[in-house]
C-alpha positions, 0 to 999 in steps of 0.5 A: 528530564529524561526517565531511566529505568535500572534493572538490576538485583545487586543492591551496590550496582543499583546504588551506584548507577542511581547516584552517578545518573541522578547527579547528571539530572536524570529521573532515576527508577530502580527494579530488582528483578526482571518481572518487577522491571518489565511492570514498571517499564510499562507504567513510566515508559522510560526513555532508557532502560539498563538492565543486568543480563543476569537475574533471578525470575527473568533474565536481561535477554527475556526483559530485553525481548519482551521490551522490544515486542511492546509497541508503546516502548518500541523507542526506548533505548536498551543497554545490557549490563553484562560481564560476558564479553564474547562475541557470541554473548554479544550476538545474543544480545543484539538478537534480543533487540539490545541497543548497546552494551555496558561491561562490568566493572563499570566505567562512569565516564563511558556510562554517562557517554553512552546514556546521553548517545542512547538518549539521543537515539531515542529522542530521534526514533520518537521525532520520527515515529511522531513524523510517520504518524502525521504522514500516515494520517495526511495519507488516510485522508488523501485516501479518503479524498480518492475515495470521493473522487471515484464513482459509485456503482451505477444502476441504469435501466440499459446496463448497470456497473459494479466497481472494486478498487484495491490499492497496493498502498493507501494510495494507488496509480489506478482510476476509473470512471464512467459519465453520459455524454448525453442520455444516449452515450455513456463513457467508461475507462479505466487507466493505470499510472506506472508506479505505486503511492502518492507519485502515481495517485496525483497524475492518475486523479489529474486525468479524472479530473481533466476528462470529467470537466471536458478539459482537453481542447480540440478532443472529440469525447465521443471518439476514443482515439481523439481522446487518447491522442489529447491526453498523449499531448497533455501528459508527455513525460519529461525530465522532471515527470517519468510517469506514464499510463495505460487506459482503456477507453469506451463509448457506448451507444445505448440506443443501437447497442454499439460500443466503440473503444480505444486502448493504450498499452493496456489489458484488453477488456473482456466481453463475454456474451450469454451462452452455455459457455460465455463466449469470449471477446478481447477488446484491444486496439494497438497503441503505446502508453500515454506519454511515452511518445509525442505525436502517436496515432490512436485507432478506434474499434467497434463491437456490437453488444448483445443483450445480457452481455458483461464487459470487464475492464481491469488493470494488469494487478489482478492477473500479474500475480506470482504464485508459489513455485515462481508460476504466474496467475496470468491473463488466460487464467483470469479469463477462464475464471471470468467465464466461470464467475459469468455463470454464477447467479449472483456475482459479487466482484469482492468474491471473485478477488478473494479467489485470485488472492488465494493463488497469492502466497502472501494473500497480498496484491503487489500491484494496484487493482481495478476492476469494473464489471458493466452488465448490459440489460 
């Protein structure tokens, strides 16, 4: 039995509405002014409210506005009862959140029809709200699973790795990993799947699991170009899958302090060597994103790593941030910030990202964001 609240200071109107709707099988509650109506609405949480516009203490617009701003009453259907029938008055009512109008004098068949329609919409809104809550719960579980897949910070005598991952939604298309191929060679990589949300997260996790299990056939995991070629063969775009991804993949030999790397359309990794001004190297090789075209050849590059150097690998979400006045943060500004950050005695990626975030007008990154900080001993 649907619960209906009638708010009207006129006893005759109350009686007429109550008698008519009770005969339709509805459970009716009455209130004689706006204040009393708000109290009863929060207590019984009705499916539908019929409220007079002009009342003492609080008028119908004020009641409607407060009802619509109360989360537990968000699906309640609100009918404004009025003798005002101008377009301006109806605009005011709609702006306050009214879902429908009934004009005085009330025509009973119209009343019954509008109540039936309002209750149907209330039920639809309630069903959608329940489904939204279930979906959010499932996404939260999926996000928790992703957090268990991504690695924890690494501390090793030869190096340490700190990480930070901020998806633009609950799930994102960025992923990263690092693991030892043997006691001498360490792999670390970061990838960024096009798009956001679940459709980007699933292929991203598939890549992580495939690389971690070394499931690519005919691939030399010590050679980054071979790994990218294998990924490109395994993750080609098709009519059913429009996802491609960029990736930066490196293999560090801790014995001779050499780094071999390859990239596929990904931003350069930034290597900062110890000096008073933190000398910079941008590590990137030519190559289109994985999945765009078949039979792409990727290439390796290598460099020596000085003691106490730091390597930063990140997705473009950290610097493609639109600032106020239509200006962009940009890669060069990020690198200058990294140089200053490199000189701080206690570096913290969260503090670094907070500084980047302050440039964004809404204090929220629009793209997924990942960054690895690798400090070589």
